[in-house]
Every structure is written in structure tokens, then in C-alpha cells.
Phi, psi and omega in degrees: 000137187267187178295003187299328185289347178288343189281344184088181181224164182218139182290124179229097190064234182282338186236160176267135173239149166311140184289336177268113175254201180224128175260139188258005186304317181295357177280335174293176179292185181296142194062019180062034190224127176086182183285167175298158170295320184225099188290327175297322174293326175300315178292321184292323175302316184290319176295323179295327183293308180293323183289340184273001180109352180295130180237018176222110175247129177254141186213188166186145178291341178271011167278099182130298349292158180068000182292302181301316185298315180296329174293321183288322178292323181289327185278322197245337185285128012283144189278152175293149184299328184274001184276128172248120180255118181257130170243179178224150177224165179122350180224160177219166178248147171268190182289346173256002175096003177294151177272121183232147176296150179215074195253352182285162178309313185296320189285318181288326175289317178298322186287330179289317176296322180288331176291316182299316182289314185290336182261345172081040183236154172272343174207141180272130183301305180213133177244111184271132166278116175273129180270121186245046172293337183207147175273353189254011190131182177295143178216141185288159183159148183286129183253009186296320189285311180293328182288323170304330175294316182293322170305321172299312180289344167294317179292336175285349181088011176271343184231126175281312185219161190230137171231181181231152182214137179066043187239156167276172174298327178294321182282333168304306186302310181302315185296320177294342176280337183275308191204165177291139181242128190258345182202155170233130181245107181224163175297128176196129172203195181306317189272334183242101190244022182296340183265010178318310181294322183296310181310319183288322176298313173302313172308318182299336185261004180070034181254132186289134165253122182250105181272136170248170185052068191301331184246014189288126175081018185283141167281170175301325182294307181299321176298316179299322179296312182292326181286329180295306183299320181298307173313310182295330184272359183063045182210167179283156173296330179293314185305314185289321180295319180288324178296319177305308186299320178293333179267354181294306180203148187286353174269004183274124185236084189296152180223061181297141178249161178192156173253013185233133179298313178303320176291319175309314185283336173293319185293318179301327186289342173301335185295335176270000177274106183257123185266123177296159187306318191293320180291320176294320177295327178289329180281325180301329181291346189291328184295336186263008182266004187290000000 
């Protein structure tokens, strides 16, 4: 067992999970499209993740498409009882790999059935509705209608829990009026702190916040500051960025992805990295250093 147990746990739907999870997106080919460069390595990463104590895997059937879900099934099925697999619907891929909205009742229903079939499940643990009003980040627009489709599928027993991805605080509030929301998955890291208020609001209500791209969108100055702090801490920049997220709020469940077993082990070690208060204050300033 790795350092992952030191990150603590958080109630996620019906189960408690270790706070450091694994995102499967990078297991697909370049641009999250097509098969992996090395199928054996992809299977090894998934097996090593679960053997190391990870019990929260994030995926989607539009990764590939269909690639990561089938890899997860081939590597891990039959699944451990404590494994939570979270998937996403609301988007599709065209023949060139472009990301397109898929919000209709027919598209959302078909996506849930695709996920069930490709993962080899009778019911999905958590399904996130990804809001696709913009391909460049959250944008306002009503999510009530597509979310009601997922709520119907939940009542049918095909979906256990529902979350949201790529959403604004207003959409979170709207969504919580439609059905119970167990998680919100958005871009959030040292350099992108737009969701600070949302993270705290969700924490008060016991709702998980799942940040993606721990190093996404850093300016050269921000990257330099992080690298300096990491070198002084005897850690990698990714480890420091993950440790900062874990210490930021107890409801934050990072899902760093990698297609390398060595990088996976480096990421897992971040759960055992404790940042002193003065280092955290220095890192907090990274957001303003762009």
C-alpha cells in the first residue's frame, strides 16, 4: 500500500473513497482519440492504481471514444466491491476527434447504455453531466432538461448517483434543484482559483469537488514559482500541486491521470507530502503571479 491512505477519505455517494483518485483520459491515444500507444502499459497502469489503493477512477465513453472504458473493463473486471467508477455524458466525438455537445434525451440515454456495456456494469456508480455550452470552459445555459434525463435513468436503476462537470456556480444551484448532486468536476488548480467560493460552498454541504488538470494553464512565471517550491521541498511540481489541492479543502478529490506506472507512483506519493503553512502561503500567491 502506498502513501495514498495518508490523504484521508471522503464520502462519495454510497461509499467512502481515498481522496486521491485516478483519471483515465490519458490512456486513450493522442488528443484523447483512438487506441493507446501501448495497450499493455495502459492495462498495467490501471492494475497498479487499484493495487496501490486507488478506489476512485474517472473515465468516459467519449474518451477514445470507447477506448478507456474497454481498457478499464479488460484490466479490472470483475471489479473490487470498493471501486467507484465515475463516468461522464453530454458530449460525443466526430470522425476527426472533435468534441461536440450530445444533450438530447436520445443521446444521453444511448451514452449511459454505452458506458454500461463497455464497462461491463449493470448500473453506473456516478454519472457526471458535462455541460457543453462551450468547448473552452464553463458557460451559462440551463442544464435542467438534460439533467432530468439522468434523473429518469437513476429512477430506473441504471445510475446510482449524479454529478456535474464543466459547470458554473449558477448551474450547480440549478442542478441541485433537479436532483441530488454528489460531485462537481471542474478545472481548478494553483493557478486557476475561480471556483474558490464554490469549493467552500460544496464542502459545507458534504459534496465532492473533483479538480482536473492539476498543472493546466500555468503561465511561465507560475510554473517557475511552482518548480522552485518543489525543488526546495524535495518533490516534483506535480506532487506539490497535488499536495496543495489535498490540503486546500477536505472535499477535494484530485484525479491526476497518466499512462506511465512510474508517473502514477510519483503522483500517489503526493498523498504523503505535507506542505508547511509558509509553503502553502507561497503557493497561494501563484494564482496572482500570472
